[in-house]
Structure formats: C-alpha cells, structure tokens
N, C-alpha and C positions, 0 to 999 in steps of 0.2 A: 504494500500500500504506500509506504514512504517513497519507494522508487517511482510509483505512478504519479504521486503528488509532485515529486521533484521533477519528473519528466514534463508534467503539465506546466509547472512554473517556468521551466527552461523554454518550453515551447511558447508560452505567453510572452516572456521577456524577448525572445527572438522576434516574435510578431511585432512587438512595440518598437524594437530597434529597426526592423524593416520599414515600418511606417515612418519613422523619423528620417531614415536614409532616403526613401523613395518619394516622400511627400514633397511636392515642389516648394521651394523657399518662398516666403512672402515677398512680393515685389516691393520695390521702393516707389515713392511718389514720382521719381524721375522716370522710372520704367512705365508707370501708368501714363505720365505725360506723353511719352514717346508713343504709347499705344493709342491714346485718344487724339492727340494733335501732333502727328509726326512732322508736319511742315513747320508749324510754329515753334515746336520744341527744338528742331534742328536750327532754326533761325536764332533762337536764344543761345544755343550752344556754339554757334558760329562766331559770336563776338569774341574778340581777343583783347584783353584776357577774359576768361570765363566770368560771367556776370552774376555773381551771388546766387548760384543755383545749388550750392552745397546742401541747403536745408531740404531740397527735394530729394537728394540722394540719401540724406540721413534719416528721413521720415519713412518708416516701414508701414506698408498697408497690411496690418495684422488681419488674419483670417479667422472667422468664427468656425468652430468645428462643424464639418459637414458641408461647408460652402465651397463651390468651385472657384477657380481663379476668375472666371468671367463674372460671376455674381459678386465676388469680392471687389472687383474693379468698379462695378456699378455703385456699390455701397460707399466706396471711398471717393468717387468723383466729386461730390459736393465739397468735401474737405480740400481736395486739390483746387477746386474753383475758389474757395475761400482764400487759400494761399496766393493764388494768382491775383485776386482782387486786391489784397493787401500790398502785394509787390507793385502793381500798377499805380495805386494811389500814392505809395511812398515816393515813386519817381515823378508822378504828376505834380506833387506839391513842391518839388525842387525847382520848378520853373519860375518861382517868385524871385529868384536871383539871376541876374543877367549872366553871371559866369557859368551857370548851369545850362544855358541855352546854346547848344552846339549841335552840329549834324549828328555826332555820335550819340548824344543824349536823346535827341529826337527819335533817331532810328531805334534806339534801345527801348524807349517808352512806347513807341508804336508796336513793337513786337510784343511787349507786355500786354498791351490792349488787345492785340490780335489773339493772344493766348487766352485771355478772359473770354472773348467772343466765341472762340472755338469750344471752350469747356462749358459755356453756358448751355443750358438745356431748353428745349421747347416745352410747352405745357404737357405734351404727350410724354416726352422724356422724363419730366419731373414726376408725372403720375406713375410711370414705370418704376422710378426710383422709390417712391413711397410704397408701392406694392411689394417691391423686393424687401423693404424693411419690415413690412407686415408679415411676410413669409419667413424671414430669418428670425424675427423677434415677435412671435405670435402672442406671447404673454407680457410683452413689454408695455409699460405705461407710455403715454403719448410724448414724453420728453424728447425722444429721439426724432420723432416726426416734426416736432416744433423746432428743434435745432436745425434739421435739414431745411425746413421751409424758411427759417430765418436767413440761412445762407442764400437761398434763392431770392428772397425779398430784398436782401442787401444788394445783390447783384442788379436787380431791377431798379433799385434806388440809385445806384451808381449812374445808370443811363438816364433815369428820370431827372436827376439833378444836372445832367448835361456835362459830365466829365469828358466824354468823348468829343463833344462839340467844342468845348473850351480848349481842349488839347489841339484840335485842328487850328484854332485861332492862334494859339501860342506859337505854332510853327512859323507864322508870318511876322512875329515880333522881331524888331531889330535889337539884338543884344548890345550893340554899340551906342544905342540912343541914350542920352542922359535921362530920358523920361521913361525908361524901360519899366520901372516899377509901377508907374502910374498907368502905362499902357496895359500891363499885366492885370492890374486891379480893374480897369475898365472892361477887359475881356471877361473876367470872372463875373463881373456885375451884369454884363449883357447876355452872356451865354449860359450862366448857371442860375438855378433857382432852388428854393427850399422845397423839399418834398416831405410828405409825412414819414416820420421814422418808423421802420418796420417794428412791429410788436410781436413778441412770442406769445401765442395763444396758450393760456393756461388750460390744462385738461379739466374737463367737467367731472364732478364727483360721480363715481360709479355707484349705482344702486345695487343693493343686495350684498 
C-alpha cells in the first residue's frame, strides 16, 4: 500500500512538473502590444533610443487558471489601453514648453496617439470584453466590470475633451516664437473642452 501511495504521489508530482514545463509562459504587455497593434508597436520600437517602453516589457499578463492565451489577451487589453492613454497624455502635456516642440517629439507623440486609437475598442469589442469577464469570473462582484468600463470611459473622455485635436494644432506652433506659451494656451482654450468625468458605477445591493 505504501508503495502504491508513493507511486501515486510521484506520478502526481511528475504531472505538476509537466504542467509547469509545458504551460506557455505568461506574455508581457509588450508581447500583447505586438499582437494587437503590430504596426504601431513597431513604430514605437523604431525610435532611437528606445522610448520608455520598458514598463510594457516588465508588466506580465498573468493568466487565470483554465484560461487560454487568447482569452487572457482579451482580459488584459483594457489595462494595456490604460497604459497607452497615460503615456500619450504624459507626452501631450510636455508641449506647454517650446523646447519640447520638435519633429522628434511630435512624431513620438503621434505614434503614442496612434497606439491608443489602435487599442481602443468598438462598442461591440467592449461588450465582448465584458462577456469574457463574466465567463472567467462568474461569481465575481461587479468591481471588475466597473474598473474595465472606467478605462473605456476615460478613453472616450480623452477624445471628448479634444486631446487629439489640440495635438494637431500644437504641431503648427512655432517653437521659436517669443509668444509660444500664449499660442499654446490659446490652442488648448479653443480646441479643448471640459467633459463630464467618468464615474465608476457602484454595484447595486444583491437581494437574498
């Protein structure tokens, strides 16, 4: 009996080791970016020196047990979009200083915006993402759905406020003008507007 138990344990451990060896490694966000937006990602990587992409390589898209790589990619796309949004905005705000207005910075920021547009999902794509979350987390409270929807709403807000239109106008500014700051201010005043801040919907109390 002891030999049978020992053999079973050895077999079980061997099975677990095989799973660990043959289970595909979790992809990084850089790999997901390459999968979803190969053209835009290649454009970002083409800049010399590399442009602050290390956080995409460092971030791992951890997988829930039982999910495929394809499903996992769908689950993590909104978080990849959130990163892209933050990166674009951080470069957008640098144009308030004339020394940051250069062909290099303009091209860099344009690719960042293109990356956001590529990762952004249609209403149908967003519905599919929510459905995936329902299937993977059937017993989960609505906090995950709220978080994902908040990312989508923040992305809509970025375009509602006119970040893309203002950036187009920034390109035409003269960095050598002594009135650059005032021209930049006028662009933001004319091209941008205040939009309602997205709110995370609180889950309704469950009865029973």
